[in-house]
C-alpha positions as a Markdown table, in Angstrom:
| # | Residue | x | y | z |
|---|---|---|---|---|
| 1 | Met | 6.6 | -11.6 | -0.5 |
| 2 | Pro | 6.6 | -8.2 | -2.3 |
| 3 | Leu | 10.5 | -7.7 | -1.7 |
| 4 | Thr | 12.5 | -7.5 | -5.1 |
| 5 | Pro | 15.2 | -10.2 | -5.9 |
| 6 | Asp | 17.9 | -8.0 | -5.4 |
| 7 | Gln | 16.3 | -7.2 | -1.5 |
| 8 | Ile | 16.1 | -11.2 | -1.0 |
| 9 | Ala | 19.2 | -11.8 | -2.3 |
| 10 | Glu | 20.3 | -9.4 | 0.5 |
| 11 | Ala | 18.2 | -10.2 | 3.7 |
| 12 | Glu | 19.0 | -14.1 | 3.0 |
| 13 | Ala | 22.6 | -12.9 | 3.0 |
| 14 | Leu | 22.6 | -11.4 | 5.7 |
| 15 | Arg | 20.6 | -13.7 | 8.1 |
| 16 | Ala | 22.9 | -16.6 | 6.6 |
| 17 | Ala | 26.4 | -14.9 | 8.1 |
| 18 | Pro | 25.7 | -13.7 | 11.8 |
| 19 | Arg | 28.6 | -11.8 | 12.7 |
| 20 | Pro | 29.7 | -12.1 | 16.7 |
| 21 | Thr | 29.3 | -9.0 | 18.8 |
| 22 | Val | 29.8 | -8.0 | 22.3 |
| 23 | Arg | 27.0 | -5.4 | 22.0 |
| 24 | Ala | 23.8 | -5.6 | 23.5 |
| 25 | Val | 21.6 | -8.0 | 21.8 |
| 26 | Ala | 18.0 | -8.5 | 22.0 |
| 27 | Pro | 16.3 | -12.1 | 21.5 |
| 28 | Gly | 13.2 | -11.4 | 20.3 |
| 29 | Met | 14.6 | -8.9 | 17.9 |
| 30 | Glu | 17.0 | -11.0 | 16.4 |
| 31 | Ala | 14.7 | -13.3 | 15.5 |
| 32 | Arg | 12.8 | -10.8 | 13.3 |
| 33 | Leu | 16.0 | -9.0 | 11.5 |
| 34 | His | 15.6 | -8.8 | 7.6 |
| 35 | Arg | 12.2 | -11.0 | 8.1 |
| 36 | Pro | 9.5 | -8.8 | 6.2 |
| 37 | Val | 5.8 | -8.6 | 7.3 |
| 38 | Ala | 3.1 | -8.8 | 5.2 |
| 39 | Val | 0.8 | -4.8 | 5.1 |
| 40 | Leu | -1.8 | -3.9 | 2.7 |
| 41 | Asp | -2.3 | -5.7 | -0.7 |
| 42 | His | 2.0 | -4.8 | -1.5 |
| 43 | Gly | 3.4 | -3.6 | 1.6 |
| 44 | Phe | 5.9 | -4.5 | 4.4 |
| 45 | Val | 7.5 | -3.9 | 6.9 |
| 46 | Arg | 10.9 | -5.5 | 7.9 |
| 47 | Val | 13.6 | -4.5 | 10.3 |
| 48 | Val | 17.0 | -3.7 | 9.1 |
| 49 | Asp | 18.7 | -2.7 | 12.5 |
| 50 | Tyr | 18.1 | -1.6 | 16.0 |
| 51 | Met | 20.5 | -0.9 | 19.2 |
| 52 | Gly | 19.6 | -1.6 | 22.5 |
| 53 | Asp | 17.2 | -3.0 | 25.0 |
| 54 | Asp | 15.3 | -2.6 | 27.6 |
| 55 | Ala | 19.1 | -3.1 | 29.8 |
| 56 | Ala | 19.9 | -0.1 | 27.7 |
| 57 | Ile | 17.0 | 2.1 | 29.1 |
| 58 | Val | 17.8 | 1.2 | 32.7 |
| 59 | Gln | 21.1 | 2.0 | 31.9 |
| 60 | Ala | 20.8 | 5.1 | 30.7 |
| 61 | Ala | 18.5 | 6.0 | 33.6 |
| 62 | Arg | 21.0 | 4.9 | 36.3 |
| 63 | Val | 23.6 | 6.8 | 34.9 |
| 64 | Ser | 21.3 | 9.9 | 34.4 |
| 65 | Tyr | 19.6 | 9.8 | 37.6 |
| 66 | Gly | 22.3 | 8.2 | 40.3 |
| 67 | Ala | 21.2 | 7.9 | 43.7 |
| 68 | Gly | 18.0 | 9.2 | 42.7 |
| 69 | Thr | 16.6 | 5.8 | 41.7 |
| 70 | Lys | 17.6 | 3.6 | 44.3 |
| 71 | Gln | 14.3 | 3.2 | 45.7 |
| 72 | Val | 13.5 | 1.4 | 42.4 |
| 73 | Ser | 14.0 | -2.4 | 43.1 |
| 74 | Asn | 14.2 | -3.7 | 39.4 |
| 75 | Asp | 14.3 | -2.9 | 35.6 |
| 76 | Glu | 11.2 | -3.3 | 35.5 |
| 77 | Gly | 10.0 | -1.3 | 38.0 |
| 78 | Leu | 12.4 | 1.2 | 37.5 |
| 79 | Ile | 11.5 | 1.6 | 33.6 |
| 80 | Arg | 7.7 | 1.5 | 34.5 |
| 81 | Tyr | 8.5 | 4.4 | 37.1 |
| 82 | Leu | 10.0 | 6.4 | 33.4 |
| 83 | Met | 7.0 | 5.7 | 31.8 |
| 84 | Arg | 5.0 | 6.9 | 34.6 |
| 85 | His | 6.8 | 10.4 | 35.2 |
| 86 | Trp | 6.8 | 10.7 | 31.4 |
| 87 | His | 10.7 | 11.1 | 30.5 |
| 88 | Ser | 12.3 | 10.7 | 27.7 |
| 89 | Thr | 16.1 | 10.5 | 27.4 |
| 90 | Pro | 16.7 | 7.0 | 29.0 |
| 91 | Phe | 14.2 | 5.3 | 25.8 |
| 92 | Glu | 15.5 | 7.4 | 23.6 |
| 93 | Met | 19.0 | 5.5 | 24.0 |
| 94 | Cys | 17.7 | 2.7 | 21.8 |
| 95 | Glu | 17.1 | 3.0 | 18.2 |
| 96 | Ile | 15.2 | 1.1 | 15.3 |
| 97 | Lys | 15.8 | 1.2 | 11.5 |
| 98 | Leu | 12.9 | -0.2 | 9.5 |
| 99 | His | 12.4 | -0.3 | 5.6 |
| 100 | Val | 8.9 | 0.1 | 4.5 |
| 101 | Lys | 7.3 | -0.1 | 1.5 |
| 102 | Leu | 3.3 | 1.7 | 1.5 |
| 103 | Pro | 1.4 | 3.7 | -0.6 |
| 104 | Val | 2.5 | 7.3 | -0.8 |
| 105 | Phe | -1.3 | 9.2 | 0.7 |
| 106 | Val | -0.2 | 6.4 | 4.1 |
| 107 | Ala | 3.6 | 7.6 | 3.3 |
| 108 | Arg | 2.6 | 11.5 | 3.2 |
| 109 | Gln | 0.3 | 11.0 | 6.7 |
| 110 | Trp | 3.3 | 8.9 | 8.5 |
| 111 | Ile | 6.3 | 11.4 | 7.4 |
| 112 | Arg | 4.1 | 14.2 | 9.9 |
| 113 | His | 6.0 | 12.4 | 12.6 |
| 114 | Arg | 9.4 | 14.2 | 11.8 |
| 115 | Thr | 11.3 | 13.2 | 14.5 |
| 116 | Ala | 12.9 | 10.4 | 12.0 |
| 117 | Asn | 15.6 | 9.9 | 9.7 |
| 118 | Val | 14.0 | 9.2 | 6.6 |
| 119 | Asn | 15.5 | 7.3 | 3.0 |
| 120 | Glu | 12.3 | 7.0 | -0.2 |
| 121 | Tyr | 13.1 | 5.7 | -2.4 |
| 122 | Ser | 13.4 | 8.2 | -5.6 |
| 123 | Ala | 11.1 | 8.3 | -8.3 |
| 124 | Arg | 13.7 | 11.2 | -10.1 |
| 125 | Tyr | 15.9 | 8.1 | -10.7 |
| 126 | Ser | 13.9 | 4.7 | -10.7 |
| 127 | Ile | 10.9 | 3.7 | -12.3 |
| 128 | Leu | 7.9 | 3.5 | -9.9 |
| 129 | Asp | 6.5 | -0.4 | -10.4 |
| 130 | Arg | 2.8 | -0.9 | -11.3 |
| 131 | Glu | 1.4 | -1.4 | -7.7 |
| 132 | Phe | -1.6 | 0.2 | -6.2 |
| 133 | Tyr | -3.3 | -0.1 | -2.5 |
| 134 | Ile | -6.5 | -1.4 | -3.6 |
| 135 | Pro | -9.1 | -1.5 | -0.3 |
| 136 | Ala | -10.5 | -4.5 | 0.5 |
| 137 | Pro | -14.5 | -4.3 | 0.1 |
| 138 | Glu | -14.9 | -4.0 | 4.1 |
| 139 | His | -12.5 | -1.2 | 4.7 |
| 140 | Leu | -14.9 | 1.0 | 1.8 |
| 141 | Ala | -16.5 | 3.6 | 4.1 |
| 142 | Ala | -18.3 | 6.4 | 3.8 |
| 143 | Gln | -17.9 | 9.8 | 5.0 |
| 144 | Ser | -18.1 | 10.2 | 8.9 |
| 145 | Thr | -21.4 | 12.3 | 10.3 |
| 146 | Val | -19.5 | 13.1 | 13.0 |
| 147 | Asn | -15.8 | 13.3 | 12.2 |
| 148 | Asn | -14.3 | 15.1 | 9.7 |
| 149 | Gln | -11.2 | 13.3 | 9.6 |
| 150 | Gly | -13.2 | 9.5 | 9.9 |
| 151 | Arg | -15.1 | 7.3 | 8.3 |
| 152 | Gly | -19.3 | 6.5 | 8.4 |
| 153 | Ala | -21.1 | 2.9 | 7.8 |
| 154 | Val | -19.0 | 0.5 | 5.2 |
| 155 | Leu | -20.5 | 0.7 | 1.3 |
| 156 | Glu | -22.0 | -2.3 | 0.2 |
| 157 | Gly | -23.3 | -3.6 | -3.4 |
| 158 | Ala | -23.2 | -1.7 | -6.3 |
| 159 | Glu | -21.7 | 1.7 | -5.0 |
| 160 | Ala | -18.9 | -0.7 | -3.5 |
| 161 | Gln | -18.2 | -2.4 | -6.2 |
| 162 | Arg | -18.7 | 1.3 | -8.4 |
| 163 | Val | -15.9 | 3.0 | -6.3 |
| 164 | Leu | -13.4 | -0.3 | -6.4 |
| 165 | Asp | -13.6 | -0.2 | -10.1 |
| 166 | Thr | -12.9 | 3.7 | -10.4 |
| 167 | Leu | -9.8 | 3.0 | -8.1 |
| 168 | Arg | -8.6 | 0.3 | -10.6 |
| 169 | Ala | -9.4 | 2.3 | -13.6 |
| 170 | Asp | -7.7 | 5.4 | -12.5 |
| 171 | Ala | -4.8 | 3.9 | -11.4 |
| 172 | Asp | -4.5 | 1.7 | -14.5 |
| 173 | Arg | -5.0 | 4.8 | -16.7 |
| 174 | Ala | -2.7 | 7.0 | -14.8 |
| 175 | Tyr | 0.2 | 4.3 | -14.6 |
| 176 | Asp | 0.0 | 3.9 | -18.3 |
| 177 | His | 0.6 | 7.9 | -19.0 |
| 178 | Tyr | 3.0 | 7.7 | -17.1 |
| 179 | Glu | 4.4 | 4.9 | -19.0 |
| 180 | Ala | 3.7 | 6.4 | -22.2 |
| 181 | Met | 5.9 | 9.8 | -20.9 |
| 182 | Leu | 8.9 | 7.8 | -20.0 |
| 183 | Gly | 9.1 | 6.9 | -23.7 |
| 184 | Thr | 10.3 | 3.7 | -25.4 |
| 185 | Glu | 13.5 | 2.5 | -27.0 |
| 186 | Gly | 14.6 | 4.9 | -29.1 |
| 187 | Gln | 12.6 | 7.7 | -28.0 |
| 188 | Gln | 13.4 | 10.5 | -25.3 |
| 189 | Gly | 10.5 | 11.0 | -23.7 |
| 190 | Leu | 9.8 | 13.0 | -20.4 |
| 191 | Ala | 12.6 | 12.8 | -17.5 |
| 192 | Arg | 11.7 | 10.7 | -14.7 |
| 193 | Glu | 11.0 | 13.6 | -12.5 |
| 194 | Leu | 8.7 | 15.6 | -14.1 |
| 195 | Ala | 6.6 | 11.9 | -15.3 |
| 196 | Arg | 5.6 | 10.7 | -11.8 |
| 197 | Met | 3.6 | 13.5 | -10.9 |
| 198 | Asn | 1.0 | 12.1 | -12.8 |
| 199 | Leu | 0.7 | 8.9 | -10.7 |
| 200 | Pro | -2.0 | 8.5 | -8.0 |
| 201 | Met | -1.4 | 8.9 | -4.2 |
| 202 | Asn | -2.2 | 4.8 | -4.2 |
| 203 | Val | 1.0 | 4.1 | -5.6 |
| 204 | Tyr | 3.9 | 2.5 | -3.3 |
| 205 | Thr | 6.6 | 3.7 | -2.2 |
| 206 | Gln | 9.6 | 2.8 | -0.3 |
| 207 | Trp | 11.5 | 4.2 | 2.8 |
| 208 | Tyr | 14.4 | 3.4 | 5.2 |
| 209 | Trp | 12.7 | 4.8 | 8.2 |
| 210 | Lys | 15.1 | 5.4 | 11.8 |
| 211 | Thr | 13.8 | 6.2 | 14.6 |
| 212 | Asp | 14.4 | 5.9 | 18.8 |
| 213 | Leu | 11.7 | 4.2 | 21.4 |
| 214 | His | 10.8 | 7.4 | 22.8 |
| 215 | Asn | 9.8 | 8.8 | 19.4 |
| 216 | Leu | 8.4 | 5.3 | 18.3 |
| 217 | Phe | 6.4 | 5.1 | 21.1 |
| 218 | His | 5.0 | 8.6 | 20.9 |
| 219 | Phe | 4.1 | 7.7 | 16.8 |
| 220 | Leu | 2.1 | 4.6 | 18.0 |
| 221 | Arg | 0.4 | 6.1 | 20.8 |
| 222 | Leu | -1.3 | 8.1 | 17.7 |
| 223 | Arg | -1.2 | 5.7 | 15.1 |
| 224 | Ala | -2.0 | 2.2 | 16.7 |
| 225 | Asp | -4.7 | 4.1 | 18.5 |
| 226 | Ala | -8.2 | 2.7 | 17.3 |
| 227 | His | -9.4 | 6.1 | 16.1 |
| 228 | Ala | -6.0 | 6.3 | 13.5 |
| 229 | Gln | -6.9 | 5.7 | 10.0 |
| 230 | His | -6.6 | 2.0 | 8.9 |
| 231 | Glu | -4.2 | 2.1 | 6.4 |
| 232 | Ile | -1.4 | 3.9 | 8.7 |
| 233 | Arg | -2.8 | 1.7 | 12.1 |
| 234 | Val | -2.4 | -1.6 | 10.0 |
| 235 | Tyr | 1.5 | -0.6 | 10.0 |
| 236 | Ala | 1.6 | 0.1 | 13.5 |
| 237 | Asp | 0.5 | -2.6 | 14.5 |
| 238 | Val | 3.4 | -5.0 | 12.8 |
| 239 | Ile | 5.5 | -2.4 | 14.2 |
| 240 | Ala | 3.6 | -2.8 | 17.7 |
| 241 | Gly | 4.7 | -6.5 | 17.7 |
| 242 | Met | 8.1 | -6.1 | 16.5 |
| 243 | Val | 8.7 | -3.4 | 19.4 |
| 244 | Lys | 7.0 | -6.2 | 22.2 |
| 245 | Asp | 9.5 | -9.1 | 21.0 |
| 246 | Trp | 12.7 | -6.4 | 21.2 |
| 247 | Val | 11.9 | -4.2 | 24.7 |
| 248 | Pro | 9.1 | -6.9 | 26.8 |
| 249 | Leu | 9.8 | -4.4 | 29.5 |
| 250 | Ala | 9.5 | -1.1 | 28.1 |
| 251 | Trp | 6.6 | -2.4 | 25.6 |
| 252 | Ala | 4.8 | -3.5 | 29.3 |
| 253 | Ala | 4.9 | -0.4 | 30.8 |
| 254 | Phe | 4.2 | 1.7 | 27.6 |
| 255 | Glu | 1.0 | -0.6 | 26.8 |
| 256 | Asp | -0.5 | -0.1 | 30.6 |
| 257 | Tyr | 1.0 | 3.8 | 31.1 |
| 258 | Arg | -0.1 | 5.3 | 27.4 |
| 259 | Met | -2.1 | 3.1 | 25.4 |
| 260 | Gly | -4.3 | 1.7 | 28.0 |
| 261 | Gly | -3.8 | 4.7 | 30.3 |
| 262 | Val | -6.4 | 7.8 | 30.7 |
| 263 | Gly | -5.0 | 11.6 | 30.5 |
| 264 | Leu | -7.3 | 13.8 | 32.7 |
| 265 | Ser | -7.7 | 17.5 | 32.9 |
| 266 | Ala | -8.0 | 19.8 | 36.1 |
| 267 | Lys | -11.5 | 20.4 | 35.7 |
| 268 | Ala | -11.9 | 16.5 | 35.1 |
| 269 | Val | -10.3 | 15.5 | 38.6 |
| 270 | Ala | -12.4 | 17.9 | 40.5 |
| 271 | Val | -15.6 | 15.6 | 38.9 |
| 272 | Leu | -14.1 | 12.7 | 40.3 |
| 273 | Lys | -13.1 | 13.7 | 43.5 |
| 274 | Arg | -16.3 | 15.2 | 44.3 |
| 275 | Arg | -18.5 | 12.0 | 42.4 |
| 276 | Leu | -16.1 | 9.9 | 44.7 |
| 277 | Ala | -17.1 | 11.8 | 47.6 |
| 278 | Gly | -21.2 | 11.5 | 47.2 |
| 279 | Glu | -21.7 | 14.1 | 45.1 |
| 280 | Ala | -24.0 | 13.8 | 41.5 |
| 281 | Val | -22.1 | 16.0 | 39.5 |
| 282 | Gly | -23.7 | 16.7 | 35.8 |
| 283 | Phe | -22.4 | 18.1 | 33.1 |
| 284 | Glu | -23.6 | 21.8 | 33.7 |
| 285 | Glu | -21.5 | 21.6 | 37.3 |
| 286 | Ser | -18.0 | 20.6 | 35.7 |
| 287 | Gly | -17.0 | 23.4 | 33.9 |
| 288 | Met | -16.5 | 21.4 | 31.0 |
| 289 | Ser | -16.8 | 21.4 | 26.9 |
| 290 | Lys | -19.7 | 19.6 | 25.5 |
| 291 | Gly | -16.3 | 17.5 | 23.8 |
| 292 | Glu | -14.4 | 17.4 | 27.2 |
| 293 | Trp | -18.1 | 15.8 | 29.0 |
| 294 | Arg | -18.2 | 13.6 | 26.1 |
| 295 | Glu | -15.1 | 12.4 | 26.4 |
| 296 | Phe | -14.9 | 11.9 | 30.3 |
| 297 | Val | -18.2 | 10.0 | 30.5 |
| 298 | Gly | -16.8 | 7.5 | 27.9 |
| 299 | Val | -14.8 | 6.3 | 30.1 |
| 300 | Trp | -15.9 | 6.8 | 33.5 |
| 301 | Gly | -19.7 | 6.9 | 33.2 |
């Protein structure tokens, strides 16, 4: 596992000396604390800390809404009600702090989710390791011809090998120059904050990332989606498994209403109603754009 010896020792010490607490704990998350899960070729995700559980969501909702939730008979029903009606603040009562090791280009995509507290490894003060993300052959794909943000057919044979050789050679050469600029013993060398600018985007970085459950669900809805880039989706999939163990009732509602649910525009609802009434409604009568119609047909046929 790609943790430093100091990080491993710290995690083992924390797990070896559990402390009694009167705060709410989630057994599934307790089992995951400080246990890194490998991602990609050199990355990982591990839970450093968390706050709250399913009961914390329910507790916050009942304090906030009072008599307004009396018709909901149990905790699961209330959580599903909150998810179904897009309530957010009860889910914000739960927080999680993750230690993540990831390629820089994935980190720059990830940081677009600005509703989190982040502290990243500083290459101004420390020297980055010679660790680079090199895709597995099955994830080497050409540019999609229909989606400017997506991938097309997988590269094969000599073309795939050419790309892999180029990625490895460029990464190694850039790191060789990085080391050379830092200087050797007896040489002053270039400042670390300047030498780092020559490193490629597939070098690995690390950060602590803390967010609440509401914003984490938003992250997962986008990044665990089948259309998300593979390199960030694999991280999202690992985190999703952690959330499932942490707040199983909230996760089930999220999976049902967000990951498995479908949103409809007013035009789509009108078309669906007309179809259910027996009308043969096509694209020309729908009032939708081609893209909207394609998505509608993809779900409803």
